[in-house]
DRENDO-1510 file (C-alpha; in Angstrom, 1 decimal, always signed):
<recs>
REC; n; res; u; v; w
REC; 1; MET; +25.8; +14.3; +24.7 .
REC; 2; THR; +25.6; +10.5; +24.5 .
REC; 3; ALA; +27.0; +9.0; +21.2 .
REC; 4; PRO; +24.3; +7.3; +19.1 .
REC; 5; VAL; +24.4; +3.5; +19.2 .
REC; 6; PRO; +25.8; +2.1; +15.9 .
REC; 7; ARG; +23.1; +0.5; +13.8 .
REC; 8; LEU; +23.8; -3.1; +12.7 .
REC; 9; SER; +24.3; -3.3; +8.9 .
REC; 10; THR; +25.6; -5.5; +6.1 .
REC; 11; THR; +27.5; -4.4; +3.1 .
REC; 12; VAL; +28.0; -6.9; +0.2 .
REC; 13; LEU; +31.1; -7.2; -2.0 .
REC; 14; LEU; +29.7; -9.3; -4.9 .
REC; 15; VAL; +32.6; -10.5; -7.1 .
REC; 16; ARG; +32.9; -12.3; -10.4 .
REC; 17; ASP; +35.7; -13.3; -12.8 .
REC; 18; GLY; +35.6; -10.8; -15.6 .
REC; 19; ALA; +37.4; -10.8; -18.9 .
REC; 20; HIS; +40.3; -8.8; -17.4 .
REC; 21; GLY; +40.3; -10.2; -13.9 .
REC; 22; LEU; +38.3; -9.9; -10.7 .
REC; 23; GLU; +35.4; -7.5; -10.8 .
REC; 24; VAL; +33.2; -6.3; -8.0 .
REC; 25; LEU; +29.6; -4.9; -8.2 .
REC; 26; MET; +29.3; -1.3; -7.2 .
REC; 27; VAL; +26.4; +1.2; -7.1 .
REC; 28; VAL; +26.2; +5.0; -7.2 .
REC; 29; ARG; +24.1; +6.5; -4.4 .
REC; 30; ASN; +21.3; +8.9; -5.2 .
REC; 31; PRO; +22.5; +12.5; -4.8 .
REC; 32; GLN; +19.6; +13.1; -2.3 .
REC; 33; SER; +20.5; +10.1; -0.1 .
REC; 34; HIS; +23.0; +9.4; +2.7 .
REC; 35; TYR; +26.5; +9.3; +1.2 .
REC; 36; SER; +25.3; +11.5; -1.7 .
REC; 37; SER; +26.5; +10.3; -5.1 .
REC; 38; ALA; +29.1; +8.0; -3.6 .
REC; 39; LEU; +30.4; +4.9; -5.4 .
REC; 40; VAL; +29.7; +2.2; -2.9 .
REC; 41; PHE; +28.9; -1.5; -2.5 .
REC; 42; PRO; +25.3; -2.5; -2.0 .
REC; 43; GLY; +24.2; -2.7; +1.6 .
REC; 44; GLY; +22.2; -1.2; +4.4 .
REC; 45; VAL; +20.8; -1.5; +7.9 .
REC; 46; VAL; +19.5; -4.9; +9.2 .
REC; 47; ASP; +15.7; -5.1; +9.5 .
REC; 48; ALA; +13.8; -7.0; +12.1 .
REC; 49; ALA; +12.3; -9.1; +9.3 .
REC; 50; ASP; +15.8; -10.4; +8.5 .
REC; 51; ALA; +15.7; -12.3; +11.8 .
REC; 52; ASP; +12.2; -13.7; +11.3 .
REC; 53; ASP; +12.0; -17.4; +12.4 .
REC; 54; ALA; +10.0; -18.1; +9.2 .
REC; 55; TRP; +13.3; -17.9; +7.3 .
REC; 56; GLN; +14.3; -21.3; +8.7 .
REC; 57; ASP; +12.4; -23.1; +5.9 .
REC; 58; PHE; +13.7; -21.0; +3.1 .
REC; 59; LEU; +17.5; -21.0; +3.6 .
REC; 60; GLU; +20.1; -23.2; +2.0 .
REC; 61; GLY; +23.6; -23.4; +3.4 .
REC; 62; ALA; +22.7; -22.0; +6.8 .
REC; 63; ASP; +24.0; -25.0; +8.8 .
REC; 64; GLY; +26.7; -24.0; +11.3 .
REC; 65; LEU; +25.7; -20.3; +11.2 .
REC; 66; ASP; +24.6; -18.7; +14.5 .
REC; 67; ALA; +21.4; -16.6; +14.5 .
REC; 68; THR; +23.3; -13.3; +14.3 .
REC; 69; GLU; +25.4; -14.3; +11.3 .
REC; 70; ARG; +22.4; -15.8; +9.5 .
REC; 71; THR; +20.5; -12.5; +10.0 .
REC; 72; ARG; +23.5; -10.5; +8.7 .
REC; 73; ARG; +23.6; -12.6; +5.5 .
REC; 74; ILE; +19.9; -12.4; +4.9 .
REC; 75; ALA; +20.1; -8.6; +5.3 .
REC; 76; GLY; +23.0; -8.5; +2.8 .
REC; 77; PHE; +21.1; -10.6; +0.2 .
REC; 78; ARG; +18.0; -8.5; +0.8 .
REC; 79; GLU; +19.9; -5.2; +0.2 .
REC; 80; LEU; +21.5; -6.7; -2.9 .
REC; 81; TYR; +18.1; -7.6; -4.2 .
REC; 82; GLU; +16.5; -4.2; -3.4 .
REC; 83; GLU; +19.3; -2.2; -4.9 .
REC; 84; THR; +20.2; -4.3; -7.9 .
REC; 85; GLY; +17.4; -6.8; -8.5 .
REC; 86; LEU; +19.8; -9.7; -8.1 .
REC; 87; LEU; +18.3; -12.7; -6.2 .
REC; 88; PHE; +20.5; -15.7; -5.3 .
REC; 89; LEU; +18.7; -19.0; -4.9 .
REC; 90; ASP; +19.8; -22.6; -4.7 .
REC; 91; SER; +18.0; -23.9; -7.8 .
REC; 92; ALA; +16.2; -21.1; -9.6 .
REC; 93; GLU; +16.5; -17.4; -10.4 .
REC; 94; ARG; +13.8; -14.9; -11.1 .
REC; 95; GLN; +14.1; -11.4; -12.5 .
REC; 96; PRO; +11.4; -9.1; -11.0 .
REC; 97; GLU; +8.8; -8.1; -13.5 .
REC; 98; VAL; +8.2; -4.4; -14.4 .
REC; 99; GLY; +5.3; -3.0; -12.4 .
REC; 100; GLU; +5.2; -5.7; -9.8 .
REC; 101; GLN; +3.6; -4.8; -6.5 .
REC; 102; PRO; +6.2; -4.5; -3.6 .
REC; 103; ARG; +6.3; -7.5; -1.3 .
REC; 104; THR; +8.7; -8.6; +1.4 .
REC; 105; PHE; +12.0; -10.2; +0.6 .
REC; 106; LEU; +10.8; -13.4; +2.3 .
REC; 107; ASP; +7.7; -13.4; +0.2 .
REC; 108; GLU; +9.9; -13.1; -2.9 .
REC; 109; VAL; +12.0; -16.1; -1.9 .
REC; 110; ARG; +8.9; -18.1; -0.9 .
REC; 111; ARG; +7.1; -17.4; -4.2 .
REC; 112; SER; +10.2; -18.5; -6.2 .
REC; 113; GLY; +9.7; -22.1; -5.0 .
REC; 114; SER; +13.3; -22.2; -4.0 .
REC; 115; LYS; +15.6; -21.2; -1.1 .
REC; 116; LEU; +18.0; -18.4; -0.5 .
REC; 117; ASP; +21.5; -19.7; -0.7 .
REC; 118; VAL; +23.4; -18.1; +2.2 .
REC; 119; SER; +26.5; -20.3; +1.8 .
REC; 120; THR; +28.1; -18.1; -0.8 .
REC; 121; MET; +29.1; -15.4; +1.6 .
REC; 122; ALA; +32.0; -15.0; +3.9 .
REC; 123; PRO; +33.2; -12.4; +6.5 .
REC; 124; PHE; +35.4; -9.8; +4.8 .
REC; 125; ALA; +35.7; -6.9; +7.3 .
REC; 126; HIS; +34.0; -5.2; +10.2 .
REC; 127; TRP; +33.9; -1.5; +10.6 .
REC; 128; VAL; +32.3; +0.7; +13.3 .
REC; 129; THR; +31.6; +4.4; +12.7 .
REC; 130; PRO; +33.6; +6.4; +15.3 .
REC; 131; GLU; +32.0; +8.2; +18.2 .
REC; 132; GLY; +31.2; +11.8; +17.4 .
REC; 133; SER; +29.6; +11.0; +14.0 .
REC; 134; PRO; +25.9; +12.1; +13.7 .
REC; 135; LYS; +25.1; +8.6; +12.2 .
REC; 136; ARG; +26.9; +5.5; +13.3 .
REC; 137; PHE; +26.9; +2.0; +11.8 .
REC; 138; ASP; +28.2; -1.4; +12.9 .
REC; 139; THR; +28.9; -2.6; +9.4 .
REC; 140; HIS; +29.8; -6.2; +8.6 .
REC; 141; PHE; +31.3; -6.5; +5.1 .
REC; 142; ARG; +30.5; -9.8; +3.4 .
REC; 143; LEU; +32.2; -11.2; +0.3 .
REC; 144; CYS; +29.7; -12.8; -2.0 .
REC; 145; TRP; +30.5; -15.0; -5.0 .
REC; 146; GLY; +27.1; -16.4; -5.9 .
REC; 147; ALA; +26.7; -17.1; -9.6 .
REC; 148; THR; +23.8; -15.4; -11.3 .
REC; 149; HIS; +22.6; -14.9; -14.8 .
REC; 150; LEU; +20.4; -12.0; -13.9 .
REC; 151; THR; +21.3; -8.5; -14.9 .
REC; 152; ALA; +22.0; -6.0; -12.1 .
REC; 153; ILE; +19.6; -3.0; -12.4 .
REC; 154; SER; +19.7; +0.2; -10.4 .
REC; 155; ASP; +16.5; +0.7; -8.3 .
REC; 156; GLY; +16.4; +4.4; -9.2 .
REC; 157; ARG; +15.7; +5.4; -5.7 .
REC; 158; GLU; +18.6; +4.6; -3.3 .
REC; 159; THR; +20.9; +4.1; -6.3 .
REC; 160; VAL; +21.1; +5.7; -9.7 .
REC; 161; ALA; +23.7; +3.5; -11.4 .
REC; 162; VAL; +25.2; -0.1; -11.2 .
REC; 163; GLU; +28.5; -1.2; -12.6 .
REC; 164; TRP; +31.0; -4.0; -12.5 .
REC; 165; LEU; +34.5; -2.7; -11.9 .
REC; 166; ARG; +37.9; -4.1; -11.3 .
REC; 167; PRO; +39.1; -2.9; -7.9 .
REC; 168; VAL; +42.0; -1.0; -9.4 .
REC; 169; GLU; +39.6; +0.8; -11.8 .
REC; 170; ALA; +37.3; +1.9; -8.9 .
REC; 171; ILE; +40.3; +3.1; -6.9 .
REC; 172; ALA; +41.5; +5.1; -9.9 .
REC; 173; LEU; +38.1; +6.7; -10.4 .
REC; 174; GLY; +38.2; +7.9; -6.8 .
REC; 175; ALA; +41.8; +9.2; -7.1 .
REC; 176; SER; +40.9; +11.2; -10.2 .
REC; 177; LYS; +37.7; +12.6; -8.5 .
REC; 178; ARG; +35.6; +11.2; -11.3 .
REC; 179; ARG; +33.7; +9.3; -8.5 .
REC; 180; ASN; +33.1; +10.1; -4.8 .
REC; 181; LEU; +34.9; +7.2; -3.1 .
REC; 182; LEU; +34.6; +7.0; +0.6 .
REC; 183; PHE; +37.6; +5.9; +2.7 .
REC; 184; PRO; +36.0; +2.7; +4.1 .
REC; 185; THR; +35.1; +1.7; +0.5 .
REC; 186; LYS; +38.6; +2.4; -0.8 .
REC; 187; CYS; +40.0; +0.3; +2.0 .
REC; 188; GLN; +38.0; -2.8; +1.0 .
REC; 189; LEU; +38.9; -2.2; -2.7 .
REC; 190; ASP; +42.6; -2.1; -1.6 .
REC; 191; LEU; +42.2; -5.6; -0.1 .
REC; 192; LEU; +40.2; -6.9; -3.1 .
REC; 193; ALA; +42.9; -5.6; -5.5 .
REC; 194; GLN; +45.3; -8.1; -4.0 .
REC; 195; SER; +43.3; -11.0; -5.6 .
REC; 196; SER; +43.1; -11.8; -9.3 .
REC; 197; THR; +40.3; -14.2; -9.3 .
REC; 198; VAL; +37.2; -15.1; -7.3 .
REC; 199; ASP; +38.8; -18.2; -5.8 .
REC; 200; GLU; +41.8; -16.1; -4.6 .
REC; 201; ALA; +39.5; -13.5; -3.1 .
REC; 202; VAL; +37.4; -16.1; -1.3 .
REC; 203; ALA; +40.6; -17.9; +0.0 .
REC; 204; ALA; +42.0; -14.6; +1.2 .
REC; 205; ALA; +38.8; -13.6; +3.0 .
REC; 206; ARG; +38.5; -17.0; +4.7 .
REC; 207; GLY; +42.1; -16.8; +5.9 .
REC; 208; ARG; +41.9; -13.2; +7.1 .
REC; 209; ARG; +41.5; -12.4; +10.8 .
REC; 210; ILE; +38.6; -10.1; +11.1 .
REC; 211; VAL; +39.1; -7.3; +13.7 .
REC; 212; PRO; +36.7; -4.4; +14.3 .
REC; 213; VAL; +38.0; -1.2; +12.7 .
REC; 214; SER; +37.0; +2.2; +14.1 .
REC; 215; PRO; +38.6; +5.0; +12.1 .
REC; 216; TYR; +39.7; +8.2; +13.7 .
REC; 217; PHE; +40.7; +11.8; +12.6 .
REC; 218; GLU; +44.2; +12.9; +13.2 .
REC; 219; ARG; +45.4; +16.5; +12.7 .
REC; 220; ARG; +48.9; +16.9; +11.3 .
REC; 221; PRO; +50.9; +20.0; +10.1 .
REC; 222; ASP; +49.8; +19.5; +6.5 .
REC; 223; GLY; +46.2; +18.9; +7.3 .
REC; 224; MET; +43.6; +16.4; +8.6 .
REC; 225; TYR; +43.8; +12.7; +8.0 .
REC; 226; PHE; +41.3; +9.9; +8.4 .
REC; 227; SER; +43.2; +6.9; +9.8 .
REC; 228; ILE; +42.9; +3.4; +11.0 .
REC; 229; PRO; +45.4; +1.4; +13.1 .
REC; 230; PRO; +48.1; -0.2; +10.9 .
REC; 231; GLU; +47.6; -3.6; +12.5 .
REC; 232; CYS; +44.1; -3.8; +10.8 .
REC; 233; GLY; +45.9; -5.1; +7.8 .
REC; 234; TYR; +45.0; -2.6; +5.1 .
REC; 235; PRO; +47.6; -1.6; +2.5 .
REC; 236; VAL; +46.9; +2.2; +2.9 .
REC; 237; PRO; +45.8; +2.9; +6.5 .
REC; 238; GLU; +45.2; +6.6; +6.1 .
REC; 239; PHE; +43.3; +9.1; +3.9 .
REC; 240; PHE; +44.0; +12.8; +3.5 .
REC; 241; VAL; +40.9; +14.9; +4.1 .
REC; 242; PRO; +41.3; +18.1; +2.0 .
REC; 243; THR; +39.8; +21.4; +3.3 .
REC; 244; PRO; +37.5; +23.3; +1.0 .
REC; 245; GLU; +40.4; +25.5; -0.1 .
REC; 246; GLN; +42.4; +22.4; -1.1 .
REC; 247; VAL; +39.7; +20.8; -3.2 .
</recs>
């Protein structure tokens, strides 16, 4: 059987300087959705509309970006908006009104009278779901540090909760089983935890060599492990996968 082609997607690590250090915005997936009840970063599959030429007149900070990277960033901001209500513009911000009729993301930006600021994103990581998985994604993680005074609100469909967490807090929630934390998510949190401020996180992301990561399963005497090559640069390159009897 031919392995499914990975679907291009963008995942956003939106960070801010909190009272006790760096915080990242995370959402809890709907129990009925893909990655049921998992604590994840906002993100999703790139839509054809994200590559619409009409975006050219409604972007700020896109100079120097090729068409593919521009599309990835638009997709990231769209997913962030759809899942949390946050909209990052170059001169204005608008909180969606209750009961508003759905419209396209481009329409929302156009109606704001401003432009989508895509300059406040930087490559953070690139993961590809391994062959053999029923669903595969070519996921481009993007660090985002855009300032916003809007309040993040769960959409109630794909996500059921939104929270700002310090990376070490999110890792601890996963380790204690109080949250369902997926291995790729934990790996990005491990990297984020190395920075104390937004400026440090941005500098680290810009200085990091981004290499595609494709995890693999490895059976050992004590059980199954989900692993990535050590040269990928993550502090913890493996994750023990417990059997039902070990949970």
